[in-house]
C-alpha positions in Angstrom: 0.2 -0.3 0.2 1.7 3.2 -0.8 1.6 5.7 1.7 0.2 9.2 1.6 2.2 10.7 3.9 4.0 13.3 1.4 0.2 14.2 0.8 -0.4 15.1 4.6 3.3 15.7 6.4 5.1 19.0 5.3 8.3 17.1 7.0 7.8 14.3 4.3 7.0 16.6 1.3 10.1 18.4 1.9 12.0 15.3 2.5 11.2 14.1 -1.2 11.1 16.8 -3.1 13.8 19.1 -1.4 16.0 17.4 -3.6 14.3 18.6 -6.4 13.9 21.8 -5.6 17.5 22.2 -5.1 18.0 20.3 -8.7 16.3 23.5 -9.9 19.4 26.0 -8.6 16.8 28.6 -8.1 19.7 31.0 -6.9 21.8 30.7 -10.1 21.1 32.7 -13.2 22.8 30.1 -15.5 22.9 26.8 -16.0 19.7 25.1 -15.6 19.2 21.5 -17.7 15.5 20.2 -17.0 15.1 18.1 -13.7 13.1 14.6 -14.6 11.4 13.2 -11.7 12.8 10.0 -12.7 16.1 11.2 -11.5 15.5 10.0 -7.8 14.2 7.1 -6.8 12.7 8.0 -3.6 10.1 9.1 -6.0 9.3 6.1 -8.0 6.3 5.3 -6.3 4.5 8.3 -7.7 5.0 6.9 -11.1 5.6 10.3 -12.4 9.1 9.6 -14.2 7.5 11.7 -17.7 7.1 14.7 -15.1 9.8 17.0 -15.6 10.5 20.6 -14.6 13.2 23.3 -16.1 14.3 26.7 -14.2 15.2 29.5 -16.6 16.1 33.0 -16.3 14.7 35.4 -18.6 13.2 38.7 -20.1 9.4 38.4 -18.9 6.7 41.1 -18.1 6.2 39.9 -14.1 8.6 39.0 -11.5 8.0 34.9 -11.8 5.9 32.4 -13.8 5.0 29.5 -13.4 4.2 27.5 -16.9 2.5 23.6 -17.1 2.3 22.0 -20.5 0.0 19.0 -20.5 1.6 17.3 -24.1 -0.8 15.4 -26.4 0.7 12.0 -25.8 0.6 12.5 -22.1 3.3 14.2 -20.6 3.6 16.9 -17.8 6.3 19.6 -18.8 6.5 22.5 -16.2 8.5 25.6 -16.3 9.4 28.2 -13.8 10.8 31.3 -15.3 12.0 34.4 -12.7 12.8 37.7 -14.3 16.4 38.7 -14.8 16.0 41.8 -13.0 15.9 39.8 -10.3 19.6 39.1 -10.9 20.9 42.1 -11.2 22.2 42.7 -7.7 23.3 40.8 -5.2 22.8 42.4 -2.7 21.2 40.1 0.5 17.5 41.6 0.2 17.2 40.9 -3.2 18.7 37.2 -3.3 16.2 36.8 -0.2 13.4 38.3 -2.7 14.3 35.3 -5.9 14.2 33.1 -3.7 10.6 33.4 -2.3 9.6 34.2 -6.0 11.3 30.3 -6.8 10.3 29.4 -4.1 6.6 30.3 -4.5 6.6 29.1 -8.1 7.9 25.3 -7.0 4.6 24.9 -4.6 2.6 25.7 -7.8 4.7 22.6 -9.0 3.8 20.4 -6.2 0.1 21.4 -6.1 0.3 20.2 -9.8 1.9 17.0 -9.0 -0.8 16.6 -6.0 -3.3 16.6 -8.5 -1.4 14.3 -10.8 -1.3 11.9 -8.2 -4.7 11.9 -6.2 -6.1 9.2 -7.3 -5.0 6.4 -10.0 -8.1 4.8 -10.6 -9.6 8.0 -12.0 -9.4 9.9 -14.9 -10.3 13.0 -13.2 -6.9 14.1 -12.8 -5.8 13.8 -15.9 -8.6 15.4 -18.0 -8.8 18.5 -15.5 -4.6 18.7 -16.4 -5.3 18.4 -19.9 -8.0 21.0 -19.4 -5.0 23.0 -18.3 -2.8 22.3 -21.0 -1.1 25.8 -21.2 -1.8 26.9 -17.4 0.4 30.2 -16.5 0.4 31.9 -13.3 2.3 34.8 -12.7 4.1 36.6 -10.0 3.7 40.1 -10.1 6.2 42.7 -8.7 4.4 44.4 -6.0 3.2 41.3 -4.8 6.3 39.8 -4.8 7.5 42.9 -2.5 4.5 42.4 0.0 5.1 39.0 0.1 8.9 39.7 1.0 8.1 42.3 3.8 5.2 39.9 5.0 8.3 37.3 5.3 10.7 39.4 6.9 8.1 40.7 9.6 6.9 44.1 7.9 3.8 43.1 7.2 1.3 45.8 6.7 -1.3 45.9 9.5 -3.9 43.5 9.2 -2.8 42.6 5.5 -1.9 38.9 4.2 -0.4 38.6 1.2 -2.8 36.3 -1.1 0.5 34.5 -2.5 0.8 32.8 1.1 -2.4 31.7 1.6 -3.3 28.2 1.1 -6.3 28.8 -1.3 -3.8 31.0 -3.9 -2.1 27.8 -4.6 -5.2 25.1 -4.4 -6.3 23.8 -7.2 -9.5 21.8 -6.1 -9.1 18.8 -6.9 -5.9 17.7 -4.8 -8.2 16.1 -2.6 -6.9 16.7 1.3 -3.0 17.6 1.5 -1.3 20.0 3.9 -1.6 23.6 3.5 0.1 25.2 0.9 1.2 27.7 3.3 2.6 25.8 5.6 4.6 23.7 2.6 6.1 27.1 1.1 7.1 27.6 4.6 9.2 24.4 4.8 10.3 24.8 1.7 11.6 28.1 3.1 13.5 27.2 5.9 12.7 23.2 7.4 14.0 22.2 10.5 16.0 19.5 8.1 17.9 22.7 6.3 18.8 24.1 9.8 20.1 21.2 11.1 22.6 20.9 8.6 24.0 23.4 10.9 22.3 23.1 13.9 24.1 19.1 13.6 24.7 16.7 16.5 27.5 18.3 18.4 25.9 21.7 18.5 22.3 19.9 19.9 24.8 18.3 22.5 26.0 21.5 23.5 23.3 23.4 23.3 21.4 20.4 25.9 24.2 20.0 28.3 24.5 24.3 28.9 21.0 24.0 28.9 20.5 21.5 31.5 23.7 23.0 33.5 21.3 26.0 33.4 23.3 28.1 31.5 20.4 29.2 29.9 21.4 32.8 27.9 24.8 30.8 26.0 22.5 28.1 25.1 20.3 30.3 23.5 22.9 32.2 22.3 24.1 29.5 20.4 21.0 28.7 18.9 20.0 32.3 17.3 23.7 31.9 16.1 23.6 29.5 13.9 20.0 30.3 13.1 21.8 33.7 11.9 24.0 31.9 10.0 21.7 29.4 8.2 19.2 32.1 7.5 22.3 34.5 5.8 23.7 31.8 4.0 20.5 30.0 2.4 19.0 33.3 1.7 15.5 33.4 4.1 14.5 36.2 6.1 15.6 35.8 9.6 11.7 36.5 10.7 10.4 34.0 8.6 13.4 31.3 9.7 13.2 32.3 13.5 9.3 31.1 12.9 10.0 28.5 11.7 12.2 27.7 14.6 10.1 28.5 17.3 8.2 25.4 16.1 10.7 22.7 16.6 13.2 24.3 19.5 11.6 22.8 22.3 12.9 19.6 20.6 16.5 20.4 21.9 15.2 20.8 25.2 14.3 17.1 25.7 16.5 15.2 28.0 19.0 12.4 26.1 16.2 9.5 27.0 13.1 11.2 25.6 15.1 12.3 22.2 16.1 8.4 21.5 12.3 8.5 22.4 11.5 9.9 20.0 
């Protein structure tokens, strides 16, 4: 029986699909061959070997575009294109903005994957995708800026960017899945990503300091590592911090509880 955990748990979705996102190299301006899902053994159970996605940088009228083509042969071809203007500056702010744009378009791709795999016994997904044969989703400059401000902790009072909501990504035929906003935030900054910096050695140091009552030193180690990870991965610190708050308590557990977990 095939598990639907990848549809229902953001951590599992990150585990399975982050390698695809990494292969796209969305932070690079050049060097983007098509990425075929068949190249990833962990995705073989989806039976989407015919599906590919490609990233590119070009002169377009918006800041980002997601294009989905469903060919007459039944092949899924997806494209993420970011505006060349996003790569002119190498400032920290612009690096974060273009990563946000790239991850945003990647979540549109995951929505397509969820529709394509919703129910193998029904022709509905294929018929629906065929109707969306030349689907184009555009991310406009002002919307991207609002999204960046919200993720940086500087939103307009009482305003939530539509591009950060589940309804923005949801196609309506994918069945029950994790909230797409949650997916977006996990692909921006996940526990898996953080622990490539906050590794087992640092976790042990943190636990020892926390257990010994050196709370201030423990918190400083955690935040210094968070700051490094967020900066090197082009993630707004506010977003990284909010994500960390979801699992920081795990590092405070006694060793026996950590092993049991």
